[in-house]
Kinemage of the C-alpha trace (Angstrom):
@kinemage 1
@onewidth
@group {chain A} dominant
@subgroup {mainchain}
@vectorlist {calphas} color= white
{ca met a 1} P 88.192 51.039 104.852
{ca asp a 2} L 86.712 54.141 103.193
{ca ser a 3} L 86.247 52.580 99.738
{ca phe a 4} L 85.094 49.336 101.339
{ca his a 5} L 82.519 51.174 103.449
{ca lys a 6} L 80.929 52.739 100.343
{ca leu a 7} L 79.674 49.324 99.184
{ca ser a 8} L 76.134 48.313 100.052
{ca leu a 9} L 75.574 45.665 102.716
{ca glu a 10} L 74.553 43.161 100.014
{ca glu a 11} L 77.690 43.882 97.960
{ca lys a 12} L 79.880 43.459 101.044
{ca ala a 13} L 78.219 40.160 101.885
{ca asp a 14} L 78.675 38.853 98.332
{ca ala a 15} L 82.301 39.998 98.264
{ca gln a 16} L 83.218 38.607 101.675
{ca lys a 17} L 81.126 35.486 102.126
{ca pro a 18} L 83.448 32.449 102.331
{ca lys a 19} L 82.932 29.474 100.019
{ca lys a 20} L 82.086 27.320 103.021
{ca pro a 21} L 80.852 28.198 106.550
{ca ile a 22} L 83.583 29.120 109.028
{ca asn a 23} L 83.892 27.097 112.234
{ca val a 24} L 86.630 28.976 114.120
{ca phe a 25} L 86.667 32.755 114.225
{ca ser a 26} L 87.108 35.832 116.393
{ca ile a 27} L 84.851 38.863 116.581
{ca asp a 28} L 86.166 42.379 117.089
{ca leu a 29} L 83.347 44.664 118.207
{ca gln a 30} L 84.015 48.362 118.771
{ca ser a 31} L 81.415 50.520 120.506
{ca val a 32} L 80.507 54.189 120.834
{ca ala a 33} L 79.042 55.875 123.917
{ca thr a 34} L 75.278 56.360 124.040
{ca gly a 35} L 75.263 57.676 127.612
{ca lys a 36} L 77.567 59.049 130.290
{ca lys a 37} L 78.150 55.793 132.207
{ca cys a 38} L 80.872 53.292 131.287
{ca asn a 39} L 78.321 50.633 130.360
{ca asp a 40} L 76.302 52.945 128.087
{ca arg a 41} L 77.686 51.582 124.837
{ca ser a 42} L 76.331 50.476 121.482
{ca pro a 43} L 78.248 48.449 118.832
{ca ala a 44} L 79.368 50.629 115.922
{ca tyr a 45} L 81.869 48.377 114.149
{ca ile a 46} L 82.280 44.640 113.683
{ca cys a 47} L 85.048 42.581 112.150
{ca val a 48} L 84.939 38.779 111.908
{ca ile a 49} L 88.375 37.137 111.570
{ca gly a 50} L 88.763 33.567 110.294
{ca glu a 51} L 91.158 30.939 111.633
{ca asp a 52} L 93.585 31.780 108.821
{ca asn a 53} L 93.521 35.427 110.028
{ca ser a 54} L 91.598 36.588 106.964
{ca thr a 55} L 88.847 39.198 107.263
{ca ile a 56} L 85.562 37.338 106.751
{ca tyr a 57} L 83.170 40.203 107.354
{ca glu a 58} L 83.664 43.863 108.279
{ca thr a 59} L 81.339 46.835 108.512
{ca phe a 60} L 80.425 49.870 110.578
{ca ile a 61} L 77.067 49.731 112.383
{ca lys a 62} L 74.571 52.536 112.917
{ca pro a 63} L 73.573 52.613 116.635
{ca asp a 64} L 69.865 52.633 117.462
{ca arg a 65} L 70.420 55.305 120.128
{ca arg a 66} L 71.834 58.827 119.998
{ca val a 67} L 75.626 58.846 120.182
{ca val a 68} L 77.037 60.940 123.040
{ca ser a 69} L 80.708 60.370 122.182
{ca tyr a 70} L 82.577 58.472 119.472
{ca thr a 71} L 85.771 58.521 121.610
{ca glu a 72} L 87.591 58.721 118.292
{ca pro a 73} L 91.168 58.777 119.700
{ca tyr a 74} L 90.481 55.335 121.194
{ca thr a 75} L 87.943 53.714 118.852
{ca gly a 76} L 89.109 55.190 115.558
{ca ile a 77} L 85.446 55.699 114.648
{ca lys a 78} L 84.261 59.015 113.225
{ca ser a 79} L 80.718 60.336 112.938
{ca ser a 80} L 80.887 60.185 109.140
{ca asp a 81} L 81.713 56.451 109.286
{ca leu a 82} L 78.210 55.729 110.518
{ca asp a 83} L 76.235 57.968 108.149
{ca asp a 84} L 75.324 55.209 105.683
{ca ala a 85} L 76.105 52.224 107.880
{ca pro a 86} L 73.607 49.359 108.274
{ca thr a 87} L 71.739 48.809 111.530
{ca met a 88} L 72.589 45.955 113.876
{ca ser a 89} L 69.470 44.065 112.784
{ca glu a 90} L 70.582 44.337 109.147
{ca val a 91} L 74.051 43.061 110.048
{ca thr a 92} L 72.780 40.102 112.052
{ca ala a 93} L 70.349 39.185 109.263
{ca lys a 94} L 73.358 38.642 106.985
{ca leu a 95} L 75.894 37.295 109.463
{ca lys a 96} L 74.387 33.951 110.461
{ca ala a 97} L 74.974 32.457 107.015
{ca tyr a 98} L 78.721 32.787 107.542
{ca phe a 99} L 78.945 30.411 110.515
{ca gly a 100} L 79.135 26.621 110.486
{ca asn a 101} L 77.488 24.187 112.919
{ca his a 102} L 78.536 24.703 116.552
{ca pro a 103} L 81.323 27.203 115.751
{ca thr a 104} L 84.166 28.186 118.090
{ca ile a 105} L 84.663 31.864 118.980
{ca val a 106} L 88.090 32.992 120.184
{ca gly a 107} L 88.276 36.029 122.485
{ca gln a 108} L 90.325 37.542 125.297
{ca asp a 109} L 88.278 36.859 128.435
{ca asn a 110} L 84.883 35.790 129.707
{ca asn a 111} L 83.609 39.370 129.847
{ca phe a 112} L 82.325 39.536 126.273
{ca gly a 113} L 78.844 40.990 126.716
{ca his a 114} L 78.321 42.476 123.243
{ca thr a 115} L 79.510 39.251 121.611
{ca ile a 116} L 77.019 37.225 123.687
{ca glu a 117} L 74.257 39.661 122.679
{ca leu a 118} L 75.267 39.310 119.034
{ca met a 119} L 75.294 35.502 119.100
{ca thr a 120} L 71.968 35.448 120.976
{ca ser a 121} L 70.413 37.684 118.332
{ca leu a 122} L 71.634 35.169 115.737
{ca gly a 123} L 69.869 32.370 117.612
{ca phe a 124} L 73.051 30.881 119.091
{ca glu a 125} L 73.135 29.826 122.761
{ca lys a 126} L 76.552 29.570 124.446
{ca glu a 127} L 77.829 25.989 124.886
{ca lys a 128} L 74.696 24.553 123.312
{ca asp a 129} L 75.237 26.171 119.897
{ca tyr a 130} L 78.796 27.491 120.045
{ca lys a 131} L 82.019 27.164 122.034
{ca tyr a 132} L 83.875 30.158 123.430
{ca ile a 133} L 87.639 30.114 124.084
{ca ala a 134} L 88.999 32.837 126.390
{ca ile a 135} L 92.696 33.274 125.604
{ca ser a 136} L 93.367 34.856 129.014
{ca glu a 137} L 92.237 31.603 130.660
{ca trp a 138} L 95.033 29.761 128.854
{ca phe a 139} L 97.728 31.938 130.385
{ca lys a 140} L 96.348 32.829 133.835
{ca leu a 141} L 98.901 32.321 136.618
{ca tyr a 142} L 97.937 30.728 139.920
{ca gln a 143} L 99.003 32.916 142.859
{ca gly a 144} L 97.487 30.976 145.754
{ca ser a 145} L 97.060 32.932 148.976
{ca arg a 146} L 99.235 35.768 147.603
{ca gly a 147} L 96.339 36.806 145.381
{ca gly a 148} L 93.918 37.229 148.295
{ca lys a 149} L 90.382 36.824 147.000
{ca tyr a 150} L 91.780 36.626 143.456
{ca pro a 151} L 93.833 33.399 143.280
{ca tyr a 152} L 94.622 33.822 139.591
{ca leu a 153} L 96.574 36.594 137.897
{ca tyr a 154} L 95.231 37.452 134.444
{ca phe a 155} L 97.304 39.189 131.793
{ca thr a 156} L 96.156 41.812 129.322
{ca leu a 157} L 96.083 41.147 125.607
{ca asp a 158} L 99.015 43.525 125.106
{ca val a 159} L 101.135 41.658 127.677
{ca gln a 160} L 100.343 38.307 126.049
{ca leu a 161} L 101.237 39.583 122.578
{ca arg a 162} L 104.493 41.167 123.693
{ca ala a 163} L 105.575 38.188 125.795
{ca leu a 164} L 104.556 35.366 123.469
{ca leu a 165} L 104.623 36.814 119.941
{ca asn a 166} L 107.093 39.662 120.460
{ca lys a 167} L 104.791 42.402 119.184
{ca pro a 168} L 102.565 45.025 120.836
{ca leu a 169} L 98.823 45.352 120.360
{ca ser a 170} L 97.963 47.500 117.346
{ca arg a 171} L 95.342 50.246 117.666
{ca gly a 172} L 93.699 49.723 114.285
{ca leu a 173} L 90.102 48.620 113.782
{ca gly a 174} L 89.968 44.823 113.755
{ca ser a 175} L 93.386 44.503 115.420
{ca lys a 176} L 92.073 42.826 118.575
{ca gly a 177} L 90.307 40.129 116.575
{ca arg a 178} L 93.526 39.380 114.712
{ca ala a 179} L 95.474 39.337 117.971
{ca tyr a 180} L 93.084 36.760 119.489
{ca met a 181} L 93.514 34.543 116.442
{ca asn a 182} L 97.303 34.927 116.344
{ca leu a 183} L 97.584 33.748 119.948
{ca tyr a 184} L 95.089 30.943 119.366
{ca asn a 185} L 96.988 29.620 116.349
{ca ala a 186} L 100.340 29.908 118.125
{ca tyr a 187} L 99.219 27.846 121.154
{ca lys a 188} L 96.274 25.658 120.095
{ca asp a 189} L 98.543 22.608 119.721
{ca lys a 190} L 100.963 23.301 122.584
{ca asp a 191} L 101.411 21.013 125.596
{ca val a 192} L 101.333 21.712 129.336
{ca thr a 193} L 105.049 22.523 129.521
{ca asp a 194} L 104.701 25.147 126.802
{ca phe a 195} L 101.812 26.793 128.651
{ca glu a 196} L 103.711 26.899 131.935
{ca ser a 197} L 106.606 28.574 130.155
{ca ala a 198} L 104.201 31.020 128.490
{ca lys a 199} L 102.715 32.010 131.851
{ca gln a 200} L 106.154 32.849 133.231
{ca lys a 201} L 106.967 34.901 130.111
{ca cys a 202} L 103.738 36.848 130.590
{ca tyr a 203} L 104.547 37.431 134.250
{ca ser a 204} L 108.023 38.734 133.390
{ca met a 205} L 106.651 40.989 130.661
{ca arg a 206} L 103.994 42.357 133.024
{ca gly a 207} L 106.729 43.271 135.519
{ca tyr a 208} L 108.801 44.923 132.807
{ca leu a 209} L 105.882 47.023 131.563
{ca arg a 210} L 104.843 48.018 135.079
{ca lys a 211} L 108.244 49.686 135.489
{ca gly a 212} L 107.230 52.291 132.938
{ca his a 213} L 108.136 50.559 129.686
{ca lys a 214} L 104.678 50.837 128.186
{ca glu a 215} L 102.227 53.264 126.667
{ca val a 216} L 99.651 54.457 129.205
{ca pro a 217} L 96.149 53.193 128.245
{ca phe a 218} L 93.693 55.779 126.931
{ca ser a 219} L 91.224 55.099 129.747
{ca glu a 220} L 93.958 55.693 132.328
{ca leu a 221} L 94.939 58.991 130.723
{ca his a 222} L 91.270 59.973 130.374
{ca pro a 223} L 89.086 58.422 133.135
{ca thr a 224} L 86.348 60.542 131.570
{ca tyr a 225} L 86.349 61.725 127.945
{ca glu a 226} L 83.823 64.204 126.581
{ca gly a 227} L 81.934 63.697 129.838
{ca val a 228} L 81.756 59.916 129.393
{ca cys a 229} L 83.165 57.522 132.004
{ca gln a 230} L 85.804 55.158 130.586
{ca gly a 231} L 85.472 52.595 133.364
{ca arg a 232} L 88.843 53.084 135.064
{ca ile a 233} L 89.853 54.330 138.524
{ca pro a 234} L 91.185 57.906 138.222
{ca pro a 235} L 94.872 58.285 139.253
{ca gly a 236} L 95.259 59.008 142.961
{ca gln a 237} L 91.702 58.033 143.839
{ca arg a 238} L 91.492 55.843 146.924
{ca thr a 239} L 88.003 54.452 146.430
{ca ala a 240} L 87.980 51.493 144.052
{ca thr a 241} L 85.227 52.731 141.740
{ca cys a 242} L 85.205 54.261 138.279
{ca pro a 243} L 84.013 57.893 137.924
{ca cys a 244} L 80.383 56.918 137.269
{ca gly a 245} L 80.356 54.378 140.117
{ca thr a 246} L 79.278 51.471 137.929
{ca arg a 247} L 82.456 49.412 138.233
{ca lys a 248} L 83.893 48.441 141.595
{ca trp a 249} L 87.078 46.554 142.407
């Protein structure tokens, strides 16, 4: 990534631009903290993954606000990565040319705020101009009354990868985008029976990991990091709110 990052935005675009517009892709956006609350974030890295799992476009992004924390152990982003990075407006000015008519974006769930903001800035309106596939919707398990006010059980990306592709989620930059596409390609042509089996595999894997056979997430280990809320309930806390009070469960 270091040698790649030294290229100018124009050189990157020329080197990476596909011969024809892409119609199915995933977007991996990584953010840095620009405030103390869990929703004070600004995109600082983007990676666009094609249907064949190739990297279509990748660059760091210089935030338009002062960075409070890079959360480097989690994001993998260092201050020096952003020194000569293009702004978001420069990135979006180049990015639209990569996409075909009414493209399909593959992601994990329906909470994809930065991706919506990105597509809106490109002039794309959800459903009207592009389709969004949430992988977690494919594998959600109906619980009925057992789930209380939440009738469906959703599985994390790590659970889905371990259960269905027999590999954990990598921490590297761009790894989530590749994971979305791997799951999409593995199940895009499956039938109802295959999906029902996949849901049960995810449920079993979730139970296995909940017994202590997993790495504890960064945000669970560090509900706050460098004074910045990570959006998780601190261990032992009875109230269902994150440290900054923004998220409630």
